PQR file of N, CA, C, O and H, with PARSE charges and radii, in Angstrom:
ATOM      1  N   GLU A   1      -0.240 -39.957 -55.146 -0.4000 1.5000
ATOM      2  CA  GLU A   1      -0.107 -40.669 -56.394 -0.0000 2.0000
ATOM      3  C   GLU A   1       1.344 -40.846 -56.827  0.5500 1.7000
ATOM      4  O   GLU A   1       1.642 -41.741 -57.617 -0.5500 1.4000
ATOM      5  N   HIS A   2       2.260 -40.001 -56.319 -0.4000 1.5000
ATOM      6  CA  HIS A   2       3.649 -40.038 -56.746 -0.0000 2.0000
ATOM      7  C   HIS A   2       4.573 -40.130 -55.539  0.5500 1.7000
ATOM      8  O   HIS A   2       4.258 -39.643 -54.453 -0.5500 1.4000
ATOM      9  H   HIS A   2       2.017 -39.274 -55.676  0.4000 1.0000
ATOM     10  N   GLU A   3       5.705 -40.756 -55.751 -0.4000 1.5000
ATOM     11  CA  GLU A   3       6.780 -40.688 -54.764 -0.0000 2.0000
ATOM     12  C   GLU A   3       7.530 -39.393 -55.041  0.5500 1.7000
ATOM     13  O   GLU A   3       7.939 -39.133 -56.172 -0.5500 1.4000
ATOM     14  H   GLU A   3       5.961 -41.152 -56.633  0.4000 1.0000
ATOM     15  N   LEU A   4       7.709 -38.574 -53.991 -0.4000 1.5000
ATOM     16  CA  LEU A   4       8.313 -37.255 -54.155 -0.0000 2.0000
ATOM     17  C   LEU A   4       9.740 -37.204 -53.654  0.5500 1.7000
ATOM     18  O   LEU A   4      10.140 -37.977 -52.784 -0.5500 1.4000
ATOM     19  H   LEU A   4       7.377 -38.785 -53.072  0.4000 1.0000
ATOM     20  N   ARG A   5      10.507 -36.274 -54.221 -0.4000 1.5000
ATOM     21  CA  ARG A   5      11.821 -35.901 -53.698 -0.0000 2.0000
ATOM     22  C   ARG A   5      11.753 -34.396 -53.439  0.5500 1.7000
ATOM     23  O   ARG A   5      11.540 -33.607 -54.360 -0.5500 1.4000
ATOM     24  H   ARG A   5      10.182 -35.646 -54.927  0.4000 1.0000
ATOM     25  N   LEU A   6      11.937 -34.011 -52.178 -0.4000 1.5000
ATOM     26  CA  LEU A   6      11.911 -32.603 -51.804 -0.0000 2.0000
ATOM     27  C   LEU A   6      13.312 -32.130 -51.498  0.5500 1.7000
ATOM     28  O   LEU A   6      14.090 -32.850 -50.872 -0.5500 1.4000
ATOM     29  H   LEU A   6      12.110 -34.653 -51.430  0.4000 1.0000
ATOM     30  N   THR A   7      13.642 -30.926 -51.935 -0.4000 1.5000
ATOM     31  CA  THR A   7      14.918 -30.291 -51.637 -0.0000 2.0000
ATOM     32  C   THR A   7      14.610 -28.981 -50.933  0.5500 1.7000
ATOM     33  O   THR A   7      13.743 -28.223 -51.367 -0.5500 1.4000
ATOM     34  H   THR A   7      13.010 -30.342 -52.444  0.4000 1.0000
ATOM     35  N   GLY A   8      15.316 -28.721 -49.858 -0.4000 1.5000
ATOM     36  CA  GLY A   8      15.062 -27.486 -49.130 -0.0000 2.0000
ATOM     37  C   GLY A   8      15.991 -27.361 -47.943  0.5500 1.7000
ATOM     38  O   GLY A   8      17.077 -27.939 -47.909 -0.5500 1.4000
ATOM     39  H   GLY A   8      16.020 -29.337 -49.506  0.4000 1.0000
ATOM     40  N   ARG A   9      15.529 -26.585 -46.962 -0.4000 1.5000
ATOM     41  CA  ARG A   9      16.325 -26.396 -45.762 -0.0000 2.0000
ATOM     42  C   ARG A   9      15.418 -26.369 -44.547  0.5500 1.7000
ATOM     43  O   ARG A   9      14.258 -25.962 -44.618 -0.5500 1.4000
ATOM     44  H   ARG A   9      14.647 -26.116 -46.990  0.4000 1.0000
ATOM     45  N   VAL A  10      15.976 -26.814 -43.430 -0.4000 1.5000
ATOM     46  CA  VAL A  10      15.284 -26.765 -42.145 -0.0000 2.0000
ATOM     47  C   VAL A  10      15.893 -25.626 -41.356  0.5500 1.7000
ATOM     48  O   VAL A  10      17.114 -25.506 -41.262 -0.5500 1.4000
ATOM     49  H   VAL A  10      16.918 -27.146 -43.372  0.4000 1.0000
ATOM     50  N   PHE A  11      15.038 -24.789 -40.790 -0.4000 1.5000
ATOM     51  CA  PHE A  11      15.527 -23.666 -39.996 -0.0000 2.0000
ATOM     52  C   PHE A  11      15.981 -24.164 -38.631  0.5500 1.7000
ATOM     53  O   PHE A  11      15.296 -24.980 -38.014 -0.5500 1.4000
ATOM     54  H   PHE A  11      14.046 -24.886 -40.866  0.4000 1.0000
ATOM     55  N   PRO A  12      17.122 -23.687 -38.152 -0.5600 1.5000
ATOM     56  CA  PRO A  12      17.658 -24.127 -36.860  0.2800 2.0000
ATOM     57  C   PRO A  12      16.658 -23.888 -35.724  0.5500 1.7000
ATOM     58  O   PRO A  12      15.915 -22.906 -35.723 -0.5500 1.4000
ATOM     59  N   SER A  13      16.661 -24.795 -34.780 -0.4000 1.5000
ATOM     60  CA  SER A  13      15.806 -24.717 -33.588 -0.0000 2.0000
ATOM     61  C   SER A  13      14.321 -24.623 -33.928  0.5500 1.7000
ATOM     62  O   SER A  13      13.550 -24.002 -33.197 -0.5500 1.4000
ATOM     63  H   SER A  13      17.264 -25.592 -34.782  0.4000 1.0000
ATOM     64  N   SER A  14      13.931 -25.233 -35.022 -0.4000 1.5000
ATOM     65  CA  SER A  14      12.512 -25.242 -35.379 -0.0000 2.0000
ATOM     66  C   SER A  14      12.216 -26.509 -36.175  0.5500 1.7000
ATOM     67  O   SER A  14      13.109 -27.299 -36.481 -0.5500 1.4000
ATOM     68  H   SER A  14      14.557 -25.737 -35.616  0.4000 1.0000
ATOM     69  N   SER A  15      10.972 -26.673 -36.490 -0.4000 1.5000
ATOM     70  CA  SER A  15      10.588 -27.791 -37.348 -0.0000 2.0000
ATOM     71  C   SER A  15      10.068 -27.282 -38.693  0.5500 1.7000
ATOM     72  O   SER A  15       9.326 -27.980 -39.384 -0.5500 1.4000
ATOM     73  H   SER A  15      10.246 -26.032 -36.242  0.4000 1.0000
ATOM     74  N   ILE A  16      10.462 -26.067 -39.054 -0.4000 1.5000
ATOM     75  CA  ILE A  16      10.018 -25.460 -40.309 -0.0000 2.0000
ATOM     76  C   ILE A  16      10.925 -25.913 -41.452  0.5500 1.7000
ATOM     77  O   ILE A  16      12.149 -25.804 -41.376 -0.5500 1.4000
ATOM     78  H   ILE A  16      11.064 -25.500 -38.492  0.4000 1.0000
ATOM     79  N   LEU A  17      10.299 -26.422 -42.506 -0.4000 1.5000
ATOM     80  CA  LEU A  17      11.007 -26.839 -43.710 -0.0000 2.0000
ATOM     81  C   LEU A  17      10.608 -25.909 -44.842  0.5500 1.7000
ATOM     82  O   LEU A  17       9.424 -25.769 -45.149 -0.5500 1.4000
ATOM     83  H   LEU A  17       9.305 -26.510 -42.567  0.4000 1.0000
ATOM     84  N   GLU A  18      11.594 -25.271 -45.462 -0.4000 1.5000
ATOM     85  CA  GLU A  18      11.355 -24.434 -46.639 -0.0000 2.0000
ATOM     86  C   GLU A  18      11.736 -25.254 -47.863  0.5500 1.7000
ATOM     87  O   GLU A  18      12.913 -25.540 -48.082 -0.5500 1.4000
ATOM     88  H   GLU A  18      12.556 -25.384 -45.212  0.4000 1.0000
ATOM     89  N   VAL A  19      10.745 -25.631 -48.659 -0.4000 1.5000
ATOM     90  CA  VAL A  19      10.980 -26.438 -49.854 -0.0000 2.0000
ATOM     91  C   VAL A  19      11.330 -25.516 -51.005  0.5500 1.7000
ATOM     92  O   VAL A  19      10.577 -24.594 -51.320 -0.5500 1.4000
ATOM     93  H   VAL A  19       9.788 -25.398 -48.482  0.4000 1.0000
ATOM     94  N   SER A  20      12.475 -25.762 -51.636 -0.4000 1.5000
ATOM     95  CA  SER A  20      12.907 -24.939 -52.759 -0.0000 2.0000
ATOM     96  C   SER A  20      12.753 -25.659 -54.101  0.5500 1.7000
ATOM     97  O   SER A  20      12.795 -25.035 -55.161 -0.5500 1.4000
ATOM     98  H   SER A  20      13.087 -26.511 -51.380  0.4000 1.0000
ATOM     99  N   ARG A  21      12.576 -26.964 -54.039 -0.4000 1.5000
ATOM    100  CA  ARG A  21      12.436 -27.732 -55.277 -0.0000 2.0000
ATOM    101  C   ARG A  21      11.693 -29.016 -54.953  0.5500 1.7000
ATOM    102  O   ARG A  21      11.964 -29.664 -53.942 -0.5500 1.4000
ATOM    103  H   ARG A  21      12.542 -27.471 -53.178  0.4000 1.0000
ATOM    104  N   PHE A  22      10.762 -29.375 -55.809 -0.4000 1.5000
ATOM    105  CA  PHE A  22      10.151 -30.682 -55.641 -0.0000 2.0000
ATOM    106  C   PHE A  22      10.117 -31.409 -56.965  0.5500 1.7000
ATOM    107  O   PHE A  22       9.932 -30.830 -58.036 -0.5500 1.4000
ATOM    108  H   PHE A  22      10.542 -28.848 -56.630  0.4000 1.0000
ATOM    109  N   GLN A  23      10.305 -32.705 -56.837 -0.4000 1.5000
ATOM    110  CA  GLN A  23      10.378 -33.581 -57.998 -0.0000 2.0000
ATOM    111  C   GLN A  23       9.555 -34.818 -57.692  0.5500 1.7000
ATOM    112  O   GLN A  23       9.262 -35.105 -56.531 -0.5500 1.4000
ATOM    113  H   GLN A  23      10.456 -33.175 -55.968  0.4000 1.0000
ATOM    114  N   TRP A  24       9.185 -35.544 -58.723 -0.4000 1.5000
ATOM    115  CA  TRP A  24       8.527 -36.820 -58.513 -0.0000 2.0000
ATOM    116  C   TRP A  24       9.058 -37.858 -59.476  0.5500 1.7000
ATOM    117  O   TRP A  24       9.660 -37.551 -60.504 -0.5500 1.4000
ATOM    118  H   TRP A  24       9.423 -35.311 -59.666  0.4000 1.0000
ATOM    119  N   TYR A  25       8.807 -39.110 -59.096 -0.4000 1.5000
ATOM    120  CA  TYR A  25       9.229 -40.248 -59.911 -0.0000 2.0000
ATOM    121  C   TYR A  25       8.030 -40.752 -60.697  0.5500 1.7000
ATOM    122  O   TYR A  25       6.931 -40.887 -60.159 -0.5500 1.4000
ATOM    123  H   TYR A  25       8.318 -39.359 -58.261  0.4000 1.0000
ATOM    124  N   ARG A  26       8.254 -41.025 -61.964 -0.4000 1.5000
ATOM    125  CA  ARG A  26       7.259 -41.656 -62.825 -0.0000 2.0000
ATOM    126  C   ARG A  26       7.983 -42.679 -63.673  0.5500 1.7000
ATOM    127  O   ARG A  26       8.943 -42.352 -64.371 -0.5500 1.4000
ATOM    128  H   ARG A  26       9.147 -40.916 -62.400  0.4000 1.0000
ATOM    129  N   ASP A  27       7.527 -43.902 -63.614 -0.4000 1.5000
ATOM    130  CA  ASP A  27       8.146 -45.004 -64.363 -0.0000 2.0000
ATOM    131  C   ASP A  27       9.638 -45.122 -64.064  0.5500 1.7000
ATOM    132  O   ASP A  27      10.434 -45.432 -64.950 -0.5500 1.4000
ATOM    133  H   ASP A  27       6.746 -44.167 -63.047  0.4000 1.0000
ATOM    134  N   GLY A  28      10.013 -44.872 -62.797 -0.4000 1.5000
ATOM    135  CA  GLY A  28      11.393 -45.008 -62.365 -0.0000 2.0000
ATOM    136  C   GLY A  28      12.298 -43.850 -62.743  0.5500 1.7000
ATOM    137  O   GLY A  28      13.497 -43.890 -62.463 -0.5500 1.4000
ATOM    138  H   GLY A  28       9.366 -44.620 -62.077  0.4000 1.0000
ATOM    139  N   LYS A  29      11.746 -42.811 -63.377 -0.4000 1.5000
ATOM    140  CA  LYS A  29      12.546 -41.653 -63.777 -0.0000 2.0000
ATOM    141  C   LYS A  29      12.123 -40.436 -62.964  0.5500 1.7000
ATOM    142  O   LYS A  29      10.962 -40.301 -62.578 -0.5500 1.4000
ATOM    143  H   LYS A  29      10.772 -42.778 -63.604  0.4000 1.0000
ATOM    144  N   LEU A  30      13.091 -39.548 -62.712 -0.4000 1.5000
ATOM    145  CA  LEU A  30      12.863 -38.360 -61.902 -0.0000 2.0000
ATOM    146  C   LEU A  30      12.469 -37.174 -62.788  0.5500 1.7000
ATOM    147  O   LEU A  30      13.082 -36.924 -63.825 -0.5500 1.4000
ATOM    148  H   LEU A  30      14.034 -39.657 -63.026  0.4000 1.0000
ATOM    149  N   PHE A  31      11.425 -36.449 -62.352 -0.4000 1.5000
ATOM    150  CA  PHE A  31      10.927 -35.295 -63.098 -0.0000 2.0000
ATOM    151  C   PHE A  31      10.873 -34.074 -62.197  0.5500 1.7000
ATOM    152  O   PHE A  31      10.487 -34.170 -61.032 -0.5500 1.4000
ATOM    153  H   PHE A  31      10.927 -36.653 -61.509  0.4000 1.0000
ATOM    154  N   ASP A  32      11.263 -32.917 -62.743 -0.4000 1.5000
ATOM    155  CA  ASP A  32      11.042 -31.649 -62.071 -0.0000 2.0000
ATOM    156  C   ASP A  32       9.569 -31.296 -62.258  0.5500 1.7000
ATOM    157  O   ASP A  32       9.014 -31.464 -63.344 -0.5500 1.4000
ATOM    158  H   ASP A  32      11.576 -32.839 -63.690  0.4000 1.0000
ATOM    159  N   VAL A  33       8.947 -30.809 -61.199 -0.4000 1.5000
ATOM    160  CA  VAL A  33       7.533 -30.458 -61.232 -0.0000 2.0000
ATOM    161  C   VAL A  33       7.420 -28.979 -60.860  0.5500 1.7000
ATOM    162  O   VAL A  33       8.028 -28.525 -59.891 -0.5500 1.4000
ATOM    163  H   VAL A  33       9.398 -30.672 -60.317  0.4000 1.0000
ATOM    164  N   TYR A  34       6.643 -28.244 -61.634 -0.4000 1.5000
ATOM    165  CA  TYR A  34       6.511 -26.810 -61.376 -0.0000 2.0000
ATOM    166  C   TYR A  34       5.208 -26.297 -61.985  0.5500 1.7000
ATOM    167  O   TYR A  34       4.560 -26.976 -62.781 -0.5500 1.4000
ATOM    168  H   TYR A  34       6.149 -28.614 -62.421  0.4000 1.0000
ATOM    169  N   TYR A  35       4.853 -25.099 -61.594 -0.4000 1.5000
ATOM    170  CA  TYR A  35       3.695 -24.418 -62.156 -0.0000 2.0000
ATOM    171  C   TYR A  35       4.210 -23.313 -63.071  0.5500 1.7000
ATOM    172  O   TYR A  35       5.121 -22.570 -62.704 -0.5500 1.4000
ATOM    173  H   TYR A  35       5.380 -24.547 -60.947  0.4000 1.0000
ATOM    174  N   TRP A  36       3.627 -23.206 -64.257 -0.4000 1.5000
ATOM    175  CA  TRP A  36       4.137 -22.325 -65.298 -0.0000 2.0000
ATOM    176  C   TRP A  36       3.087 -21.281 -65.683  0.5500 1.7000
ATOM    177  O   TRP A  36       1.918 -21.599 -65.902 -0.5500 1.4000
ATOM    178  H   TRP A  36       2.887 -23.809 -64.555  0.4000 1.0000
ATOM    179  N   CYS A  37       3.538 -20.024 -65.758 -0.4000 1.5000
ATOM    180  CA  CYS A  37       2.688 -18.955 -66.281 -0.0000 2.0000
ATOM    181  C   CYS A  37       3.085 -18.728 -67.730  0.5500 1.7000
ATOM    182  O   CYS A  37       4.205 -18.309 -68.021 -0.5500 1.4000
ATOM    183  H   CYS A  37       4.487 -19.765 -65.580  0.4000 1.0000
ATOM    184  N   GLU A  38       2.173 -19.002 -68.618 -0.4000 1.5000
ATOM    185  CA  GLU A  38       2.432 -18.838 -70.052 -0.0000 2.0000
ATOM    186  C   GLU A  38       2.587 -17.367 -70.416  0.5500 1.7000
ATOM    187  O   GLU A  38       3.341 -17.036 -71.331 -0.5500 1.4000
ATOM    188  H   GLU A  38       1.262 -19.341 -68.382  0.4000 1.0000
ATOM    189  N   VAL A  39       1.892 -16.487 -69.720 -0.4000 1.5000
ATOM    190  CA  VAL A  39       1.932 -15.053 -70.012 -0.0000 2.0000
ATOM    191  C   VAL A  39       3.301 -14.462 -69.670  0.5500 1.7000
ATOM    192  O   VAL A  39       3.905 -13.765 -70.486 -0.5500 1.4000
ATOM    193  H   VAL A  39       1.280 -16.755 -68.976  0.4000 1.0000
ATOM    194  N   CYS A  40       3.784 -14.745 -68.463 -0.4000 1.5000
ATOM    195  CA  CYS A  40       5.019 -14.135 -67.969 -0.0000 2.0000
ATOM    196  C   CYS A  40       6.256 -15.012 -68.133  0.5500 1.7000
ATOM    197  O   CYS A  40       7.377 -14.554 -67.916 -0.5500 1.4000
ATOM    198  H   CYS A  40       3.294 -15.312 -67.801  0.4000 1.0000
ATOM    199  N   ALA A  41       6.053 -16.272 -68.518 -0.4000 1.5000
ATOM    200  CA  ALA A  41       7.143 -17.248 -68.639 -0.0000 2.0000
ATOM    201  C   ALA A  41       7.902 -17.371 -67.308  0.5500 1.7000
ATOM    202  O   ALA A  41       9.131 -17.320 -67.262 -0.5500 1.4000
ATOM    203  H   ALA A  41       5.141 -16.644 -68.695  0.4000 1.0000
ATOM    204  N   ILE A  42       7.119 -17.537 -66.223 -0.4000 1.5000
ATOM    205  CA  ILE A  42       7.677 -17.662 -64.884 -0.0000 2.0000
ATOM    206  C   ILE A  42       7.340 -19.033 -64.325  0.5500 1.7000
ATOM    207  O   ILE A  42       6.203 -19.495 -64.421 -0.5500 1.4000
ATOM    208  H   ILE A  42       6.121 -17.578 -66.260  0.4000 1.0000
ATOM    209  N   ARG A  43       8.352 -19.683 -63.734 -0.4000 1.5000
ATOM    210  CA  ARG A  43       8.159 -20.941 -63.009 -0.0000 2.0000
ATOM    211  C   ARG A  43       7.802 -20.621 -61.575  0.5500 1.7000
ATOM    212  O   ARG A  43       8.335 -19.682 -60.985 -0.5500 1.4000
ATOM    213  H   ARG A  43       9.276 -19.308 -63.656  0.4000 1.0000
ATOM    214  N   GLY A  44       6.896 -21.407 -61.019 -0.4000 1.5000
ATOM    215  CA  GLY A  44       6.534 -21.224 -59.622 -0.0000 2.0000
ATOM    216  C   GLY A  44       6.293 -22.551 -58.946  0.5500 1.7000
ATOM    217  O   GLY A  44       6.316 -23.602 -59.585 -0.5500 1.4000
ATOM    218  H   GLY A  44       6.463 -22.170 -61.498  0.4000 1.0000
ATOM    219  N   VAL A  45       6.059 -22.496 -57.643 -0.4000 1.5000
ATOM    220  CA  VAL A  45       5.798 -23.713 -56.871 -0.0000 2.0000
ATOM    221  C   VAL A  45       4.395 -23.701 -56.280  0.5500 1.7000
ATOM    222  O   VAL A  45       4.026 -24.617 -55.545 -0.5500 1.4000
ATOM    223  H   VAL A  45       6.040 -21.641 -57.124  0.4000 1.0000
ATOM    224  N   ASP A  46       3.617 -22.684 -56.591 -0.4000 1.5000
ATOM    225  CA  ASP A  46       2.288 -22.508 -56.025 -0.0000 2.0000
ATOM    226  C   ASP A  46       1.231 -22.749 -57.105  0.5500 1.7000
ATOM    227  O   ASP A  46       1.320 -22.171 -58.188 -0.5500 1.4000
ATOM    228  H   ASP A  46       3.917 -21.941 -57.189  0.4000 1.0000
ATOM    229  N   PRO A  47       0.240 -23.587 -56.830 -0.5600 1.5000
ATOM    230  CA  PRO A  47      -0.754 -23.910 -57.849  0.2800 2.0000
ATOM    231  C   PRO A  47      -1.841 -22.857 -58.050  0.5500 1.7000
ATOM    232  O   PRO A  47      -2.774 -23.096 -58.818 -0.5500 1.4000
ATOM    233  N   SER A  48      -1.757 -21.726 -57.404 -0.4000 1.5000
ATOM    234  CA  SER A  48      -2.849 -20.764 -57.504 -0.0000 2.0000
ATOM    235  C   SER A  48      -2.695 -19.858 -58.727  0.5500 1.7000
ATOM    236  O   SER A  48      -3.066 -20.248 -59.834 -0.5500 1.4000
ATOM    237  H   SER A  48      -0.999 -21.533 -56.781  0.4000 1.0000
ATOM    238  N   PHE A  49      -2.153 -18.656 -58.538 -0.4000 1.5000
ATOM    239  CA  PHE A  49      -2.052 -17.691 -59.620 -0.0000 2.0000
ATOM    240  C   PHE A  49      -0.623 -17.178 -59.736  0.5500 1.7000
ATOM    241  O   PHE A  49       0.149 -17.253 -58.781 -0.5500 1.4000
ATOM    242  H   PHE A  49      -1.851 -18.339 -57.639  0.4000 1.0000
ATOM    243  N   CYS A  50      -0.276 -16.657 -60.907 -0.4000 1.5000
ATOM    244  CA  CYS A  50       1.052 -16.097 -61.157 -0.0000 2.0000
ATOM    245  C   CYS A  50       1.305 -14.932 -60.208  0.5500 1.7000
ATOM    246  O   CYS A  50       0.433 -14.087 -60.006 -0.5500 1.4000
ATOM    247  H   CYS A  50      -0.903 -16.596 -61.683  0.4000 1.0000
ATOM    248  N   ALA A  51       2.489 -14.891 -59.633 -0.4000 1.5000
ATOM    249  CA  ALA A  51       2.862 -13.815 -58.715 -0.0000 2.0000
ATOM    250  C   ALA A  51       2.970 -12.476 -59.437  0.5500 1.7000
ATOM    251  O   ALA A  51       2.903 -11.423 -58.804 -0.5500 1.4000
ATOM    252  H   ALA A  51       3.198 -15.578 -59.797  0.4000 1.0000
ATOM    253  N   CYS A  52       3.135 -12.509 -60.739 -0.4000 1.5000
ATOM    254  CA  CYS A  52       3.312 -11.274 -61.519 -0.0000 2.0000
ATOM    255  C   CYS A  52       1.976 -10.756 -62.066  0.5500 1.7000
ATOM    256  O   CYS A  52       1.545  -9.658 -61.713 -0.5500 1.4000
ATOM    257  H   CYS A  52       3.189 -13.365 -61.253  0.4000 1.0000
ATOM    258  N   CYS A  53       1.329 -11.539 -62.921 -0.4000 1.5000
ATOM    259  CA  CYS A  53       0.135 -11.059 -63.623 -0.0000 2.0000
ATOM    260  C   CYS A  53      -1.185 -11.554 -63.038  0.5500 1.7000
ATOM    261  O   CYS A  53      -2.253 -11.103 -63.451 -0.5500 1.4000
ATOM    262  H   CYS A  53       1.680 -12.431 -63.207  0.4000 1.0000
ATOM    263  N   GLN A  54      -1.118 -12.478 -62.080 -0.4000 1.5000
ATOM    264  CA  GLN A  54      -2.301 -13.034 -61.418 -0.0000 2.0000
ATOM    265  C   GLN A  54      -3.150 -13.942 -62.313  0.5500 1.7000
ATOM    266  O   GLN A  54      -4.289 -14.255 -61.966 -0.5500 1.4000
ATOM    267  H   GLN A  54      -0.251 -12.844 -61.744  0.4000 1.0000
ATOM    268  N   GLU A  55      -2.613 -14.366 -63.454 -0.4000 1.5000
ATOM    269  CA  GLU A  55      -3.313 -15.338 -64.304 -0.0000 2.0000
ATOM    270  C   GLU A  55      -3.129 -16.731 -63.713  0.5500 1.7000
ATOM    271  O   GLU A  55      -2.235 -16.951 -62.895 -0.5500 1.4000
ATOM    272  H   GLU A  55      -1.688 -14.111 -63.736  0.4000 1.0000
ATOM    273  N   LYS A  56      -3.971 -17.665 -64.126 -0.4000 1.5000
ATOM    274  CA  LYS A  56      -3.831 -19.047 -63.663 -0.0000 2.0000
ATOM    275  C   LYS A  56      -2.541 -19.648 -64.207  0.5500 1.7000
ATOM    276  O   LYS A  56      -2.076 -19.288 -65.289 -0.5500 1.4000
ATOM    277  H   LYS A  56      -4.697 -17.486 -64.791  0.4000 1.0000
ATOM    278  N   VAL A  57      -1.974 -20.569 -63.435 -0.4000 1.5000
ATOM    279  CA  VAL A  57      -0.760 -21.262 -63.847 -0.0000 2.0000
ATOM    280  C   VAL A  57      -1.079 -22.706 -64.180  0.5500 1.7000
ATOM    281  O   VAL A  57      -2.129 -23.224 -63.798 -0.5500 1.4000
ATOM    282  H   VAL A  57      -2.351 -20.861 -62.556  0.4000 1.0000
ATOM    283  N   GLU A  58      -0.175 -23.349 -64.890 -0.4000 1.5000
ATOM    284  CA  GLU A  58      -0.379 -24.715 -65.372 -0.0000 2.0000
ATOM    285  C   GLU A  58       0.682 -25.637 -64.765  0.5500 1.7000
ATOM    286  O   GLU A  58       1.867 -25.303 -64.755 -0.5500 1.4000
ATOM    287  H   GLU A  58       0.678 -22.928 -65.200  0.4000 1.0000
ATOM    288  N   LEU A  59       0.254 -26.792 -64.263 -0.4000 1.5000
ATOM    289  CA  LEU A  59       1.186 -27.786 -63.735 -0.0000 2.0000
ATOM    290  C   LEU A  59       1.953 -28.408 -64.896  0.5500 1.7000
ATOM    291  O   LEU A  59       1.360 -28.851 -65.880 -0.5500 1.4000
ATOM    292  H   LEU A  59      -0.709 -27.064 -64.272  0.4000 1.0000
ATOM    293  N   ARG A  60       3.273 -28.436 -64.771 -0.4000 1.5000
ATOM    294  CA  ARG A  60       4.129 -29.032 -65.803 -0.0000 2.0000
ATOM    295  C   ARG A  60       5.164 -29.932 -65.151  0.5500 1.7000
ATOM    296  O   ARG A  60       5.461 -29.815 -63.962 -0.5500 1.4000
ATOM    297  H   ARG A  60       3.755 -28.076 -63.972  0.4000 1.0000
ATOM    298  N   GLU A  61       5.699 -30.822 -65.953 -0.4000 1.5000
ATOM    299  CA  GLU A  61       6.807 -31.665 -65.510 -0.0000 2.0000
ATOM    300  C   GLU A  61       7.803 -31.768 -66.651  0.5500 1.7000
ATOM    301  O   GLU A  61       7.435 -31.725 -67.825 -0.5500 1.4000
ATOM    302  H   GLU A  61       5.458 -30.916 -66.919  0.4000 1.0000
ATOM    303  N   ALA A  62       9.072 -31.904 -66.286 -0.4000 1.5000
ATOM    304  CA  ALA A  62      10.143 -32.042 -67.269 -0.0000 2.0000
ATOM    305  C   ALA A  62      11.155 -33.026 -66.712  0.5500 1.7000
ATOM    306  O   ALA A  62      11.380 -33.047 -65.502 -0.5500 1.4000
ATOM    307  H   ALA A  62       9.371 -31.938 -65.332  0.4000 1.0000
ATOM    308  N   PRO A  63      11.771 -33.841 -67.553 -0.5600 1.5000
ATOM    309  CA  PRO A  63      12.792 -34.754 -67.039  0.2800 2.0000
ATOM    310  C   PRO A  63      13.869 -33.994 -66.271  0.5500 1.7000
ATOM    311  O   PRO A  63      14.378 -32.976 -66.740 -0.5500 1.4000
ATOM    312  N   ALA A  64      14.203 -34.486 -65.111 -0.4000 1.5000
ATOM    313  CA  ALA A  64      15.220 -33.836 -64.272 -0.0000 2.0000
ATOM    314  C   ALA A  64      16.595 -34.007 -64.920  0.5500 1.7000
ATOM    315  O   ALA A  64      16.918 -35.054 -65.482 -0.5500 1.4000
ATOM    316  H   ALA A  64      13.789 -35.313 -64.729  0.4000 1.0000
ATOM    317  N   GLU A  65      17.375 -32.961 -64.823 -0.4000 1.5000
ATOM    318  CA  GLU A  65      18.738 -33.021 -65.345 -0.0000 2.0000
ATOM    319  C   GLU A  65      19.625 -33.769 -64.370  0.5500 1.7000
ATOM    320  O   GLU A  65      19.421 -33.709 -63.157 -0.5500 1.4000
ATOM    321  H   GLU A  65      17.113 -32.111 -64.367  0.4000 1.0000
ATOM    322  N   GLU A  66      20.595 -34.463 -64.898 -0.4000 1.5000
ATOM    323  CA  GLU A  66      21.570 -35.152 -64.055 -0.0000 2.0000
ATOM    324  C   GLU A  66      22.414 -34.133 -63.321  0.5500 1.7000
ATOM    325  O   GLU A  66      22.782 -33.118 -63.912 -0.5500 1.4000
ATOM    326  H   GLU A  66      20.761 -34.512 -65.883  0.4000 1.0000
ATOM    327  N   PRO A  67      22.740 -34.363 -62.045 -0.5600 1.5000
ATOM    328  CA  PRO A  67      23.592 -33.420 -61.328  0.2800 2.0000
ATOM    329  C   PRO A  67      24.966 -33.324 -61.986  0.5500 1.7000
ATOM    330  O   PRO A  67      25.526 -34.321 -62.443 -0.5500 1.4000
ATOM    331  N   LYS A  68      25.502 -32.087 -62.023 -0.4000 1.5000
ATOM    332  CA  LYS A  68      26.823 -31.883 -62.619 -0.0000 2.0000
ATOM    333  C   LYS A  68      27.892 -32.369 -61.654  0.5500 1.7000
ATOM    334  O   LYS A  68      27.794 -32.179 -60.442 -0.5500 1.4000
ATOM    335  H   LYS A  68      25.047 -31.278 -61.652  0.4000 1.0000
ATOM    336  N   LYS A  69      28.918 -33.003 -62.220 -0.4000 1.5000
ATOM    337  CA  LYS A  69      29.996 -33.552 -61.373 -0.0000 2.0000
ATOM    338  C   LYS A  69      31.207 -32.688 -61.432  0.5500 1.7000
ATOM    339  O   LYS A  69      32.211 -32.988 -60.787 -0.5500 1.4000
ATOM    340  H   LYS A  69      28.998 -33.158 -63.205  0.4000 1.0000
TER
END
């Protein structure tokens, strides 16, 4: 449903990609996308449960900040 921008690293001599940040475009604007635990106030990249308290997390998006020059 969305055009994505992934940021991460590729491990040498492999085809493994470790994604450290993902964003998507909506209406031509870039948004940071993350999963949020309201209990622990922790951002995550996994849609399952909070790594700390094991409660469900909520998908959120926020306008991406402009890169600092």
